[in-house]
C-alpha positions in Angstrom: 19.1 7.8 -5.5 20.8 8.6 -8.7 18.2 7.5 -11.0 15.8 10.0 -10.4 18.3 12.6 -9.2 16.2 12.7 -5.6 18.0 12.4 -1.9 18.3 9.1 -0.5 15.7 9.9 1.9 13.1 11.2 -0.3 10.0 12.9 1.4 8.0 12.6 -1.7 8.9 8.9 -2.4 8.3 8.0 1.5 4.7 9.3 1.5 3.9 7.5 -1.9 4.9 4.1 -0.5 3.3 4.7 2.9 0.2 6.0 1.2 0.3 2.8 -1.5 0.9 0.5 1.7 -2.2 1.8 3.7 -4.4 1.6 0.8 -3.6 -2.1 0.2 -4.0 -2.8 3.8 -7.5 -1.0 4.7 -8.6 -2.6 1.0 -7.6 -5.7 2.3 -9.0 -5.8 5.5 -12.3 -4.2 4.3 -12.6 -7.2 1.8 -11.9 -9.9 3.8 -14.4 -8.3 6.5 -17.1 -8.2 4.0 -16.2 -11.9 2.8 -16.2 -13.2 6.2 -19.7 -11.5 6.8 -21.5 -12.6 3.4 -19.3 -15.2 2.0 -19.5 -13.2 -1.4 -16.4 -12.7 -3.2 -18.1 -10.6 -5.8 -18.6 -8.0 -3.1 -15.4 -8.5 -1.5 -13.5 -8.2 -4.5 -15.3 -5.0 -5.4 -14.8 -3.1 -2.1 -11.0 -4.0 -2.6 -10.9 -2.4 -5.9 -13.0 0.5 -5.0 -10.8 1.3 -1.9 -7.5 0.7 -4.3 -9.1 3.2 -6.7 -9.5 5.5 -4.4 -5.9 5.3 -2.8 -4.5 5.4 -6.2 -6.1 8.8 -6.8 -4.6 10.0 -3.2 -1.0 8.7 -4.5 -0.9 10.3 -7.8 -2.2 13.9 -5.8 0.8 13.3 -3.5 3.4 12.5 -6.3 2.2 15.2 -8.7 5.2 17.7 -9.4 7.7 14.7 -8.7 9.3 12.3 -10.6 7.4 9.7 -9.4 4.0 10.8 -11.0 
């Protein structure tokens, strides 16, 4: 990848992408589960956002010291 002077298969980029995908998947599933049980959109949204916030911290930690930070 010429733009960030990294190899085409960059483990840091793959890790960040997979963590982000996993975060959003878990957040969506948990929010959907909460909504199905309670029919409360505010609770579901709060759960979704809390998980995304935690996952974002993980992505930031994983990309520290890389051009993706």
